[in-house]
N, C-alpha and C positions, 0 to 999 in steps of 0.2 A: 119257664123251665130254663135253668142255667146250662149253657153249653160248656163243657169242660175244655179249657184251653190246652193246646198242644204244648208239651214241655219244651222249653228252649234249651239249647246245648249249655252244659254247665261249665265247660272249659273252652279256652281259645282253640285248642286242637280239635275239639268236637265241633265247634262253630265252623272252622275252616273245612272240616270233612263234610259237614252238612252243606256248606256253600258250594263245594265242588260237586256234590251230588245233585244239587238243584240246577246248577249250570249244565251238568251232563244231561239232564232231562230236557234242556233247551238246546242241545247240540245241533240239531237240524236247523233250527232258527239262527243260531250263531254262525254256523258255517255258510248258510245262504247269505247272511248279511256281510260276512267277510268277503265272499266271492264277489258280491256286488261292488264292494269297495275296491277289490283287486282289479276288476275290469274297468272301474272308473279311472284308476291310475293310468292304465294303458291296456288296450284290448289285445289279448294274446292270440285271438283266433286267426289272425292273418299270418301267424308264425307256424313253425313245424307242429303238426298235430301231436307228436310225442311230447313236445314241450308243454303244450296246452293241457294235455292229459296229466302230465306230471305236476302241473300247477295245482290241480284239484287234490291230488294225493298229498301235496305239500301243505295245503291249507288244513286238511284233516290232521296231519301230523303236528302242525303248529298249535292247533287247538288242543290236541292231546297233551302237548308239552305244557301249555298254559294252565290247563285244568289240574294236571298232576302237580304243578308247582304250588298251586293254592293249598293243597292238602299236605304236601311233603315239606314245603319250605325250601329255602335256598340251599341248605347243607345237604339235604337228602335227595334233591332233584337230580336225575341223571344228566349226562352231557346232552347237548342238542342231538335230536334224532338224525341218523345218517341220511335219511331220505331228503332232509332239508339241505344238507351239504351237497348231496348229489344234484339236487335241483339248482343250486347256486352254480355248480359247474356247467350244467346244461344251459342255464341262462347265458353264461359267458360264451359258450359255443354258438348259441343261437343269435348272438349279437345284442342281447338285452343288457342295457347298461346297469352298472351297480346302483346308480341313482334310482332307477326305476324299481329294482329289486328291493332296495331299502325303503322307498316310499310305500311299497306294498306292505312291508313288515310293520312300519309305523302306523299305517292305517288300520291294519288288523289288530295291532296291540291296543290302540286307542279304543277300538270298538269292543274288544273283550273287556277292557277296563270299565266301559259304560255298563255292560251286562253285569259285571262283578259288583259294582257299586249299587246297581238297582236291586239285586238279590240280597246283598248284605244289609242294606238299610231297610228295604221293603220288608224283608223277612225278620228284621230285628236280630240278625245274627252277629253282626259286627258294626260298631260305630266308634267314632272318636279315635283315640290313640291306637287301639288294636287294628282298626281298618287302615289307618295311615301306615302302620308297620307292614301290613300285608301288601299295600300298594308299593311301598319302597322295595320289598322283597321281589315283587313282580317286575319292577323296573330294573333291579340288579340282574335278574335272570334274563330279562329281555336284552340288556346290554351285552351279556355273555353270548346270547344267541346271535345278535347282530354282528359281533366281532368275529364269531366263527364263520358265519355266512359270508361276510366281507372277505375274510382271508381266503376262503375257497374260491370265490369269484375272481379275486385279483390273481391268484396263482394260476387259475385256468386261463384267464385272459392273457396273461404274460406268456404262457407256454403255447398259446394257440398259433398254429402256422399262419404266416402272413400271406403267402401266395395261394392262388386258387388250386393249383396242382397239389400243394402241400396239404391244404385243408381237405381235399378230396381223398388223399392217401390216408390222412388221419381218420376221416369219417369211415372209410372202408375198414381200416384196422379195428376201430371201435365196434362196428357192426359185426365183424367176424368174431370178435371176442365176446359178443353178447351184451355190449354196453348200451346204455340209453343215450343215443346221439341224435343230433339234428341232421337228417339226410337230404335237406332241401337243396343243397348245393350240388348234389350228384347229377341231377337232371335225368334220373333213371327211376322207373317204376319198380319198386321192390315187391309189389303185390302181384305181378304177372308171372309169366313162365320164363325160366332162365336156363342157360347152358353155360357152364363155367369152363374156361380154357386157361392153360398156362402156355405162353409162347416165348421162346427164347431164340435170339439170333438177330443179326442186322436186318433192319427194316421191318421188325415185328409189328410195330404200331401201325405202319402203313398197310400191312397185309390184313390185320384184323379189321381195320376200317373198311377196306374193300370187301372183306367177308361179310361184315354187318350190312353193307349196302346191297350186296347180292342176295342176301337172305331176308332183306327188308326187316332188320332187327335194330333195336336201339343198342348202342354199344356203351359199356362202362369198362374203362381200362385204366389201370394204375400200374406204375412200375414198382415191383417188389425188389428193392435193392438187395435184400438178404439172399434172394434166389437169382439175382441178375436176370430177371425175366419179367414179362408182363402178365399180370393177372387180369383176365378179361371175362366179361359176361355179355352174352347176347340175350337181350330181353324183348318180350313182346306179349301180345294178348293170347296167341296160340302156342301150343307146345311145339317145340322143334326137336327132332331126334338127333342123336350123336352122329349118325351116318350122314345126315344132310350136311352138317358142318364139315365133316371130313371130305365128302365129295366136292363141296364148293372149294375147299382148300386145295384139292387136287387140280381143279379147274383153274384156279388162280396161278398155280405153279409155285407153291410154297415149300418146295423140296429142301431149300436151304435152311429152313427153320425147324426147330424142335418144338413140336406141339403135343400137348396132352389135353384130353377132353373128359369132363365128368359126365354123369348121367343127367338127363333133363330134370329140373326141379321147379316147384311152384311156391310162391310166397317167399318170405324172408328165410324160413328154414330150408327151403329147397335151394335158394340162392347160396346159402352157406355150404350145404352139403355138396352141391355140384362143384363148388370151388375146392373143397377139401379133397374130393375124389381126384380132380385134375392135379392138385398139388401133390398128393400122395404118389401119383404115377410119374411125376417129373424125375425123381432120382433114379427110378428104374429105366426110364427112357434115356437119361444121361449116360448110365452105365452101358446101355446097348449101343449108344452112338460112339463110344470110345473105340 
């Protein structure tokens, strides 16, 4: 009995669409292989967890981009995905060199090319000149992607604050704005319980350091120049109430300072909310002090 052969695509466009479909069916295998190559270039697990998690999402987006390009071609493929540009900026903030970032991209591109050739030739979809044209298109789009990623990394690296206090301020600003940032330099556990304060006046930093010591809390404090005040957080594993901080401030003798305190919060969202409450109360306290 003769087995009816499956019809092969009749046009180059149909062949490319079928090739993209077949590679999509192997997506899990492709992404796993790319991640293995990425980790072989440089293990990201010792860096900020946010960066490592973003790397996984970036691999998925890069594979999406590569598969879409196979079917759509150079002219119809959209610009590089925003998540890849965001990950390039995050890499710069995390201190990951552009060389490491690009070596990961080249490794992933080469691997996807191997899968592409295997399916194109093994499935008798594309051979010879049509396959060479597809590979040239993939190379051109890869060059476009690398150029965009490099530009984002360089711009972020050049704008990155040079001193530790500046980097801490920039990190806090990004976290409050909901950005994906590397918080490893803060030395502060964002997953615990927090109490946000705004403190204004001479000797403010020394007072909040003593406050944190008395309450056995970890202190995060940055000077917010726009308010001419210190934004502070008291963090720890247990919840601390607002009245406890106010009572301790009274014991310290901080009458010369202007202090506003938010409600206790937990986790990153509670960290943000407690700060916003303290910040919102600052203009009211300033008017009352006049």
